[in-house]
TORKOL-4160 file (C-alpha; in steps of 0.2 Angstrom, whole numbers, padded with zeros to 4 digits, m for minus):
200
<pt num="1" X="m0087" Y="m0182" Z="m0002"/>
<pt num="2" X="m0074" Y="m0177" Z="0011"/>
<pt num="3" X="m0079" Y="m0163" Z="0024"/>
<pt num="4" X="m0061" Y="m0159" Z="0026"/>
<pt num="5" X="m0056" Y="m0140" Z="0019"/>
<pt num="6" X="m0045" Y="m0141" Z="0004"/>
<pt num="7" X="m0026" Y="m0136" Z="0007"/>
<pt num="8" X="m0020" Y="m0122" Z="m0004"/>
<pt num="9" X="m0010" Y="m0128" Z="m0018"/>
<pt num="10" X="m0002" Y="m0122" Z="m0035"/>
<pt num="11" X="m0019" Y="m0126" Z="m0042"/>
<pt num="12" X="m0029" Y="m0119" Z="m0029"/>
<pt num="13" X="m0019" Y="m0104" Z="m0021"/>
<pt num="14" X="m0026" Y="m0092" Z="m0007"/>
<pt num="15" X="m0031" Y="m0076" Z="m0014"/>
<pt num="16" X="m0027" Y="m0061" Z="m0002"/>
<pt num="17" X="m0031" Y="m0041" Z="m0005"/>
<pt num="18" X="m0017" Y="m0029" Z="m0002"/>
<pt num="19" X="m0020" Y="m0010" Z="m0002"/>
<pt num="20" X="m0008" Y="0002" Z="m0008"/>
<pt num="21" X="m0010" Y="0019" Z="m0001"/>
<pt num="22" X="m0003" Y="0035" Z="0002"/>
<pt num="23" X="m0003" Y="0054" Z="m0003"/>
<pt num="24" X="m0005" Y="0062" Z="m0020"/>
<pt num="25" X="0009" Y="0058" Z="m0033"/>
<pt num="26" X="0018" Y="0046" Z="m0021"/>
<pt num="27" X="0020" Y="0032" Z="m0032"/>
<pt num="28" X="0005" Y="0021" Z="m0030"/>
<pt num="29" X="0001" Y="0018" Z="m0048"/>
<pt num="30" X="0019" Y="0014" Z="m0052"/>
<pt num="31" X="0020" Y="0002" Z="m0039"/>
<pt num="32" X="0007" Y="m0008" Z="m0044"/>
<pt num="33" X="0012" Y="m0007" Z="m0061"/>
<pt num="34" X="0030" Y="m0013" Z="m0057"/>
<pt num="35" X="0025" Y="m0030" Z="m0050"/>
<pt num="36" X="0008" Y="m0034" Z="m0058"/>
<pt num="37" X="0009" Y="m0050" Z="m0068"/>
<pt num="38" X="m0006" Y="m0044" Z="m0078"/>
<pt num="39" X="m0010" Y="m0028" Z="m0087"/>
<pt num="40" X="m0013" Y="m0016" Z="m0072"/>
<pt num="41" X="m0031" Y="m0008" Z="m0073"/>
<pt num="42" X="m0029" Y="0011" Z="m0069"/>
<pt num="43" X="m0042" Y="0023" Z="m0068"/>
<pt num="44" X="m0031" Y="0039" Z="m0072"/>
<pt num="45" X="m0038" Y="0056" Z="m0078"/>
<pt num="46" X="m0029" Y="0071" Z="m0084"/>
<pt num="47" X="m0026" Y="0086" Z="m0073"/>
<pt num="48" X="m0034" Y="0100" Z="m0078"/>
<pt num="49" X="m0037" Y="0118" Z="m0073"/>
<pt num="50" X="m0051" Y="0113" Z="m0060"/>
<pt num="51" X="m0037" Y="0104" Z="m0050"/>
<pt num="52" X="m0028" Y="0120" Z="m0049"/>
<pt num="53" X="m0027" Y="0124" Z="m0030"/>
<pt num="54" X="m0033" Y="0107" Z="m0025"/>
<pt num="55" X="m0019" Y="0094" Z="m0031"/>
<pt num="56" X="m0002" Y="0101" Z="m0025"/>
<pt num="57" X="0009" Y="0096" Z="m0038"/>
<pt num="58" X="0025" Y="0107" Z="m0033"/>
<pt num="59" X="0035" Y="0092" Z="m0029"/>
<pt num="60" X="0029" Y="0082" Z="m0043"/>
<pt num="61" X="0030" Y="0094" Z="m0057"/>
<pt num="62" X="0030" Y="0081" Z="m0071"/>
<pt num="63" X="0015" Y="0073" Z="m0065"/>
<pt num="64" X="0000" Y="0076" Z="m0078"/>
<pt num="65" X="m0013" Y="0063" Z="m0072"/>
<pt num="66" X="m0020" Y="0057" Z="m0056"/>
<pt num="67" X="m0030" Y="0041" Z="m0051"/>
<pt num="68" X="m0049" Y="0045" Z="m0049"/>
<pt num="69" X="m0055" Y="0028" Z="m0042"/>
<pt num="70" X="m0042" Y="0013" Z="m0041"/>
<pt num="71" X="m0027" Y="0004" Z="m0047"/>
<pt num="72" X="m0028" Y="m0014" Z="m0049"/>
<pt num="73" X="m0015" Y="m0028" Z="m0051"/>
<pt num="74" X="m0011" Y="m0045" Z="m0047"/>
<pt num="75" X="0005" Y="m0056" Z="m0043"/>
<pt num="76" X="0007" Y="m0074" Z="m0037"/>
<pt num="77" X="0020" Y="m0071" Z="m0022"/>
<pt num="78" X="0022" Y="m0090" Z="m0022"/>
<pt num="79" X="0013" Y="m0107" Z="m0027"/>
<pt num="80" X="0001" Y="m0106" Z="m0013"/>
<pt num="81" X="m0002" Y="m0086" Z="m0012"/>
<pt num="82" X="m0011" Y="m0075" Z="m0025"/>
<pt num="83" X="m0010" Y="m0056" Z="m0021"/>
<pt num="84" X="m0024" Y="m0044" Z="m0028"/>
<pt num="85" X="m0017" Y="m0026" Z="m0026"/>
<pt num="86" X="m0029" Y="m0011" Z="m0025"/>
<pt num="87" X="m0021" Y="0006" Z="m0025"/>
<pt num="88" X="m0031" Y="0020" Z="m0017"/>
<pt num="89" X="m0034" Y="0038" Z="m0024"/>
<pt num="90" X="m0022" Y="0050" Z="m0016"/>
<pt num="91" X="m0033" Y="0065" Z="m0015"/>
<pt num="92" X="m0045" Y="0069" Z="0000"/>
<pt num="93" X="m0060" Y="0072" Z="m0012"/>
<pt num="94" X="m0059" Y="0054" Z="m0017"/>
<pt num="95" X="m0059" Y="0048" Z="0001"/>
<pt num="96" X="m0078" Y="0042" Z="m0001"/>
<pt num="97" X="m0071" Y="0027" Z="m0011"/>
<pt num="98" X="m0059" Y="0020" Z="0003"/>
<pt num="99" X="m0072" Y="0010" Z="0012"/>
<pt num="100" X="m0076" Y="0000" Z="m0003"/>
<pt num="101" X="m0057" Y="m0002" Z="m0008"/>
<pt num="102" X="m0051" Y="m0008" Z="0009"/>
<pt num="103" X="m0066" Y="m0019" Z="0014"/>
<pt num="104" X="m0058" Y="m0036" Z="0016"/>
<pt num="105" X="m0041" Y="m0032" Z="0014"/>
<pt num="106" X="m0027" Y="m0042" Z="0024"/>
<pt num="107" X="m0015" Y="m0028" Z="0027"/>
<pt num="108" X="m0010" Y="m0010" Z="0018"/>
<pt num="109" X="0007" Y="m0003" Z="0013"/>
<pt num="110" X="0007" Y="0017" Z="0015"/>
<pt num="111" X="0020" Y="0024" Z="0004"/>
<pt num="112" X="0028" Y="0040" Z="0008"/>
<pt num="113" X="0039" Y="0053" Z="m0001"/>
<pt num="114" X="0048" Y="0062" Z="0012"/>
<pt num="115" X="0048" Y="0079" Z="0003"/>
<pt num="116" X="0029" Y="0077" Z="0008"/>
<pt num="117" X="0028" Y="0067" Z="0024"/>
<pt num="118" X="0013" Y="0074" Z="0030"/>
<pt num="119" X="0002" Y="0069" Z="0014"/>
<pt num="120" X="0003" Y="0052" Z="0021"/>
<pt num="121" X="m0005" Y="0056" Z="0038"/>
<pt num="122" X="m0024" Y="0053" Z="0031"/>
<pt num="123" X="m0019" Y="0035" Z="0026"/>
<pt num="124" X="m0009" Y="0032" Z="0041"/>
<pt num="125" X="m0024" Y="0038" Z="0053"/>
<pt num="126" X="m0036" Y="0028" Z="0042"/>
<pt num="127" X="m0028" Y="0010" Z="0044"/>
<pt num="128" X="m0024" Y="0015" Z="0063"/>
<pt num="129" X="m0043" Y="0018" Z="0066"/>
<pt num="130" X="m0048" Y="0003" Z="0057"/>
<pt num="131" X="m0036" Y="m0007" Z="0065"/>
<pt num="132" X="m0028" Y="m0014" Z="0048"/>
<pt num="133" X="m0011" Y="m0020" Z="0048"/>
<pt num="134" X="0001" Y="m0009" Z="0039"/>
<pt num="135" X="0018" Y="m0005" Z="0035"/>
<pt num="136" X="0027" Y="0010" Z="0029"/>
<pt num="137" X="0036" Y="0010" Z="0012"/>
<pt num="138" X="0049" Y="0025" Z="0009"/>
<pt num="139" X="0048" Y="0028" Z="m0009"/>
<pt num="140" X="0065" Y="0036" Z="m0013"/>
<pt num="141" X="0063" Y="0050" Z="m0026"/>
<pt num="142" X="0078" Y="0057" Z="m0036"/>
<pt num="143" X="0084" Y="0072" Z="m0027"/>
<pt num="144" X="0074" Y="0069" Z="m0011"/>
<pt num="145" X="0082" Y="0073" Z="0005"/>
<pt num="146" X="0088" Y="0057" Z="0014"/>
<pt num="147" X="0082" Y="0055" Z="0033"/>
<pt num="148" X="0087" Y="0042" Z="0044"/>
<pt num="149" X="0072" Y="0030" Z="0049"/>
<pt num="150" X="0070" Y="0037" Z="0067"/>
<pt num="151" X="0068" Y="0054" Z="0061"/>
<pt num="152" X="0054" Y="0047" Z="0048"/>
<pt num="153" X="0046" Y="0037" Z="0061"/>
<pt num="154" X="0046" Y="0053" Z="0073"/>
<pt num="155" X="0039" Y="0064" Z="0059"/>
<pt num="156" X="0025" Y="0051" Z="0055"/>
<pt num="157" X="0021" Y="0048" Z="0073"/>
<pt num="158" X="0020" Y="0029" Z="0071"/>
<pt num="159" X="0024" Y="0017" Z="0084"/>
<pt num="160" X="0040" Y="0007" Z="0083"/>
<pt num="161" X="0028" Y="m0008" Z="0079"/>
<pt num="162" X="0026" Y="m0003" Z="0063"/>
<pt num="163" X="0039" Y="m0009" Z="0051"/>
<pt num="164" X="0046" Y="0004" Z="0039"/>
<pt num="165" X="0056" Y="m0002" Z="0023"/>
<pt num="166" X="0064" Y="0008" Z="0008"/>
<pt num="167" X="0059" Y="0005" Z="m0009"/>
<pt num="168" X="0059" Y="0011" Z="m0027"/>
<pt num="169" X="0041" Y="0010" Z="m0033"/>
<pt num="170" X="0048" Y="0008" Z="m0051"/>
<pt num="171" X="0057" Y="m0008" Z="m0047"/>
<pt num="172" X="0050" Y="m0025" Z="m0048"/>
<pt num="173" X="0062" Y="m0034" Z="m0034"/>
<pt num="174" X="0061" Y="m0019" Z="m0023"/>
<pt num="175" X="0042" Y="m0019" Z="m0024"/>
<pt num="176" X="0041" Y="m0038" Z="m0021"/>
<pt num="177" X="0052" Y="m0036" Z="m0005"/>
<pt num="178" X="0039" Y="m0023" Z="0002"/>
<pt num="179" X="0024" Y="m0034" Z="m0001"/>
<pt num="180" X="0035" Y="m0049" Z="0006"/>
<pt num="181" X="0038" Y="m0038" Z="0022"/>
<pt num="182" X="0018" Y="m0034" Z="0024"/>
<pt num="183" X="0015" Y="m0052" Z="0022"/>
<pt num="184" X="0028" Y="m0056" Z="0036"/>
<pt num="185" X="0019" Y="m0042" Z="0047"/>
<pt num="186" X="0003" Y="m0049" Z="0045"/>
<pt num="187" X="0007" Y="m0067" Z="0049"/>
<pt num="188" X="0016" Y="m0061" Z="0065"/>
<pt num="189" X="0002" Y="m0051" Z="0070"/>
<pt num="190" X="m0010" Y="m0065" Z="0068"/>
<pt num="191" X="0002" Y="m0077" Z="0076"/>
<pt num="192" X="0002" Y="m0065" Z="0092"/>
<pt num="193" X="m0017" Y="m0064" Z="0092"/>
<pt num="194" X="m0019" Y="m0082" Z="0091"/>
<pt num="195" X="m0008" Y="m0084" Z="0106"/>
<pt num="196" X="m0016" Y="m0072" Z="0116"/>
<pt num="197" X="m0034" Y="m0080" Z="0112"/>
<pt num="198" X="m0027" Y="m0096" Z="0117"/>
<pt num="199" X="m0022" Y="m0090" Z="0134"/>
<pt num="200" X="m0040" Y="m0083" Z="0138"/>
């Protein structure tokens, strides 16, 4: 039997893990559901009186449920690449789940609602601290004030090296474009690292 590794193919695609993160009500569940080729696994629970004063629904008045563990979906990006999508809970009280959800992730997408930019800070801090490649997805909500990319980048406090893309979490093609952007970012960082290591 040959000792050579098997090349990825349509029959044996490479499977990678992608994390979708961001604040409460930013569109993570919608994002996963818009692109998943399987019925997404969601762990949503009804918002109750116990969440009053804890979950800020002022900017998402119609929201009646919240993710309490994870969202999960799958997409075949091309014949050699299979993506597993893991959406994180948005509230701080579920932060203890993050380490398990993020373990083994190739990269992450931090969704941002420009009406509540500060809600994305914990996710950004987490991925920077754990040195996980990530990009920013600006989810455009109806009626939200529009800012130019420089203003958003400044408000988020992220470097010019972190890509930012606009998206509509409800639209499959828009979501796919964000995933492609993340894949390109991860591959670019990996190539840079390999070049750096080769000069040691």
